[in-house]
N, C-alpha and C positions, 0 to 999 in steps of 0.2 A: 103812792110812789112804788114802783117796782124795782127791786134790786136783784141783779143777776150776778151770781158768783161763778167764775170759771176756774176750776181747779186743774192743776197740771195732771196729765196722765203720761207717765214716763216709764220706759222699759230699759233696764240695763241689759245690753245684748252681748252674747258671746259669739256673734257672727251671723245669727239668723236675720233674715230681712224683717225689719220692724216698720219700715216706712209704708205709708199707704200707697195707693196706685199712683202712677205718674200724673203730675199736675196738668200736663198739656191736655186740653179739651176735657178736663175732668171738672164737673160742677161742684160747687161747695156742698158740704153735707146739709141735709135738711135741718131746720130748726128742731132742737131737742135730740138730735142724733148724738150718740156717744162720740167724743173726740178721738181721732186716731192717735196712736201712741207716738211720742217723740223718741227717736233712737239716741241712746247714749252709748258710745262705743268705747269700751275700756281697754287701755293699753295693757298688754300682758305684764304681770308682776315679775320683778327680777328674781332669779333663782338665788338660793343661799350661796353667797360667794365662797369659793374654796380658798384656802390659804395660798397666798401668792406673794412674791417679793414685790417691794415697792417699785413703781416705775422709775426709770433712770433719770427722768427729768420732767419738766412741766409739759413739754410737747408730747412726750410719751403718755403722760397721765391723761391728757385731753383726748388723744387719739384712741387710747384703750377704752375710755368711757364711750366714745363714739361707736367703736366697734361692738361694744357690749349692747348698746342701744339697737344696732342693726341685728344683732343675734336674737333679739326679742321681737323684732318688728314684723316678721312675716305673717303672723296671724291677722294683723290689721288689714292686709290686702283682702282677704276673704270677707272681712267685716265691711269693707268699703265697696264691694261688688254691687250689692243692691242699691247703695247710694249712687254709684256711678250709673246704674241702669236707669234710675229715676231721672238723673241729670241728663243723660243722653236723650231720653224721650223729650224733655223740654227743649234742649238745644236743637234737636232735629226739627222741632216745630218752629224754629226761627228765633229762639230766645238768645239773649246775650249772657255770656259768662262774666259777671262782675267780680272783681277782686278787691279786698279791703282789709282793714285791720291795721297791723303794722305797715308803715309806708314801704319798708323794704320788701315785705311779703307781697304787697300789691305790685311793686315794680318788677319783682322777679318773674311775673307771668304776663306782663304787658309788652306786646310786640316782641315776643321772645322766640328764639330759635327752638323748634320742636314743640312750640305751643300753638294756640289757636288764633286765627285772625279775627275772631268775633269776641275777643276778651277786651274789657274796658275796666279802668279803675273806678270804683264806686265812691262817690263823694256824698251820698245821702239822698240822691234823687229817687223819686217814686219808681218802683219796679213794676214791670208787667208780669202777668201770670206765668209766662213761659220763660222768664229769666231765672238764672241760677246765681246766687250770691255766695261766694267763697271767702270766708273771713279767716285770717290767720293771726294768732297772737304769738309773738316771740317772748313777751314778758307779761307778768300778771296785770299790770296797770296800763294797758294800752289806751291812750287818749288822743292819738294823732288825728283819728277820725272818731269823734265822740258818738256819732250815729251808729258806729259798728261795735260799740262796747257791749259786753256780755249781758248786762242788765237790760239794755234796750232790746237786744236780740231775743232773749227768752220771753220777754213781755210781748214782742211783736208791736213795739211802740209806734203809735200813729199809723198813718196810711202808707208810709214809705215802703214797707215790705210787701204790700199788696197781697197777691196770691202766689208770689214767687217761692221758690225752694231756697233754703239756706243751709250751708255747711259751715260749722264753726270748729276750727282747729286750735286747741290750746292744751296746756297741762292741767289735768283735773286734780293733781295734787296741790295746785296753787289754791289757797283758801279763797282768794278773790274770785276764782272761777267756781269752785265746789259749792260755795254758799249760794250761788245763783242757779245751780242746776235744778233744785226742787221747785223753782218758781216758774217753770216753763208754762206758758199760756197755750196749752194745746187747743183751746177753743179758737185761737187764731190760726195756729200752724197746721193742724189737721194732718200730721204725719209728714209735713214738708220741712221740718227742722231736724238736722242731724248734728249732734254734739260729739265731736271726735277727740278723744284723749290722745295727746301726742307723746305721752310718757315723759314729759319734761319735769324734772324734779324741782322741789321748792328750794329756794336759795338764790343768792345774788352774786356768787363767786364767778370767776371766769368760766369754769367748767359748766356751771348751771346756765350761764348766759349762752354758752355755745350750744348746749343741747336744746335749750328752748328755741333757738333760732333755726338750727338745721333740722330739727324734728318736724316742725311745721312745714318747712320747705320741702322736705322729702315726701311727706304724706300728701302735700298738695300736688306734687308731680305724680305720685302713685295714683291719686284720684284722676288726674288727667289721662293717664295711660289706660285706666279701666273704663273711662268714658269712651275713649277711642275704640277699645275692644267691644264694649257694649253696643256701640253703633254698628260695628261690623256684623254682629249677630242679628241685627235688624236689616242687614243688606245694605248698609250705608257706610260711606267712607268720609269721615270728617276731614276738612282741610287743615293743614298745619303749615307753619312758617319754616323756612330753611334758615340756616346760618348765613349771614352776609359774607362769611369767609369762604364758603364752599363754592365751587364753580357753578355759575348760573344762579346763585342764591337770590340775588336781587330781582332777577327776572321771574324766578319762581314766586317770590313774595308778591310781586305785582299781579301775577296770574291768579292768586287766591284772595287778594284783598277784597274784603266785604263778603266773602263766601263762607257758608257753613259746610257744604259738602264739596269735595273735590270734583271738578267737572270732567276729569279724564280717568283717573285711576280708581280701581275698585279692589279693596282689600278683602280677601275671603274671611269667613268667620274665625275669630280668635277666641280660644277658650277663656272663660272668666278666670281672672287671677294671674294669667301667664305674664302679661306685660308688667304688672306691679311687682311681682316677685323677681323678674329679671332685672328690673330697675334697682331694687334693693341690693341684689347680688352684685351688680356692676358697681354701684356706688361704694359698697363695702370693699370690693377689690381695689378700687382706686385709693381709698383711705389706707388700706393695708400696705399698698405699694409706697405711699408717701411715708408711712411710719417706718418702713424698712429702710428707706434711703435718705430722708431729708431732715431728721431732727437736728443733726449737727449744724446744718446750714441755717435752720431756724434759730438756734441758739446764737450763732455768730451774728445773724441779723438783729436779734434782740439786743446783744451787747453793743453793736454799733449804733443802733437807734438811741439807746440809753446814753451812750457817750456823747452823741451829738447834742442831745437835749441838756446834758450836764454842762456842756461848754457854751450854752446859750443859743444853740440852734433850734430851729423848728422842724419837726418831721411832718411833711406834707403827704397825707394818704390820698393817692390818686388811683382811681380804679376803672377797670373795664367791666366791672361787675354791675348787674342789675340790683342785687340784693344788699350790697354792703353800704352804699352811701346813706340810705335812710334806715337801714336795718341793723347795722353793727354798732356796738357800743365802744367808744373810746374811754378807757378807764379814767376815772376822775383824777387819779394820781398823776396821769401823764398830761400835765398842764401845758406842755409845749408841743403837743401833737394836734394837728388840724385835720379833720375829715374834710378834704377838699371836694371830693365827688368824682364825677365822670371825667375820663381822660380827654374827651373831645373838647372840654372847656379849658384845658391846661395851657394851650399855646400862648395865650395873652399873658398869663401870670408867669410863665416860664422865663420871660425876659427880665423879670425884676426880682427873682429869688436870690437872696444874698448869700455870699460865701459862708460856709459853715452849716447851712441847712441841709436836710437830707430828704430825698424822695423815696417814699414807700410806694412802689408801683405795683399794685395788685392787678396784673395784666391778664390777658386772655390767651391767645395762641402764640403770636409772633413776638420775638424779643424786640423791644423798641430801641434799637441801637442808636439811631439819630438823636432821639430825645435824651437818652442817658449820656451820650458823649457830650452833648451840648451842656447838660447840667454839670458834668465834671469840669468842663472848661470854665465854668463860672465859680468853681470851687465847692460844688455840692457833691456829696456822696449819694449812693443809691442802694436801695434794696429792691430787687426785681423778682416778681413771682410770675412765671410764664410756663406754658407747655414747652416751648422751644428751649434748647440748651442756651446758656449764657455764661459769661465769665464771672469768676470770683477773683478779685485782686484787692489791692490796698484800699480802693475807694468804692468798690462794687461788690455786693453780695447777691448771688443768684440762688433762687429756690425753684426747683422744678415742681410744676403743679400736679403732674401725674394724672391728668385726664387726657382725652384724646381729641384729635381733629375729627369733626369740627364742632365738638362739644356734645352734640346729641348722641345718644348711646343705644337706642332701641331700633332694630331693623324690623320693618313690617313686610310681610309677603306682598309681592307685586306692587310695591310702593318705592319710588326711587330715592327718597331721602329718609334719614332716620328721624326719630322723634324723642322727646324728653331729654333736656340737657342736664348735665351733672355739675356744671361749673359753679352754680350758686351754692350747692351743698359743699363742694370742695373748698370754695373761697371762704365759706363761713368757718369751717374748722381750721383752715390755715390762719385766718385772721385772729382767732382767739388764741391759737398757739403762739403767734407772734406777739400778741399783747401779753401773754403770760411770761414769755421769756424776756420781754422788755421790762416788765414790772420787776422781775427777779433781778435783772442787771441794774435797774434804776435804784434799787435799795442798797447798792454797794457804796463805797466811799465816794464822797463828793469833793 
């Protein structure tokens, strides 16, 4: 009997390219050849905090933590550049970008404004050599798709991963993740596995849940942006979707359906790191605007949701978000809050919502005036989060989202639509601020 032991070969990287050559058209190493190193990309450590006054409230604490994460995140862009270059090579060869892990993470990139028309949600099917698998964990014990769990990934378990490339985004401070990192089977992966630390802290509080969710979402979009720019440096322009809300958006989407490269537009070479860093800067600016203008409205919303539940009402969380329905956590203490899901399913149920319930409408761009007025006529109050301005009165609380039409935020030269949306990032931080304020108000007298 012959026993073969394959030990992991791992390199902790400070930004240098550690992956092997692009997988596309690259043969497997010869038997007995040393395994290529797997890249582990470490998030920058937090600086020693300077003495500061305590945040004014729960919303401020969550948003300040988010801004501090963004202040540390820029070095991750340079670390992701070689990962993006390897991914671009595979995708330009006709590979599919599969997304998996947390269900909300997968939904965030599926048929998404500013994303790719060649993205699919991975359910565990066998991958082809030119495919790219992007897995995002929002929390340490992700089991929604057990085939994407970290111990399966590092092992390269079974034939499902084939010769594909994989990128795994998660908090490396989580012991459930850190214990698996030394077990990488480099004999399978041969430099095609990239384990990216999102900087998410250990812990299960609202702030930790928030950072765990938005950090993976942000770095997933940063990687998308750097894949786009890597393709331009190869003389190629990857196709992207438009927003359904922008003029001609649906026609644009039909024109790129099933395509990897755009058939008409050619973007000139974009320097490595430029898109990713601009995306971080834009998201941080939108968060800062929200922090400067909206905490009072979030607190009012939290009080009104808590009051509704104390009186026996149910809070229905209805969203125009990709990431929230399967990605966000409803705190266990809020036993009368229901994550309903996407707004396009609400019409049927809206006719039977009883008086005293409350709609938490996590909207997109336009204020849903007809829907909210109909709910108020049935005796339901509403909290509405949208880009548009909306009323705040005795029965309605409006929160401004502070992102921009039409969600996507990055302009490309010689390309008529923007790429990379910010709403999933903004929605995430807004959600957990609302949950924190509702929990705080719910602990008051009953």
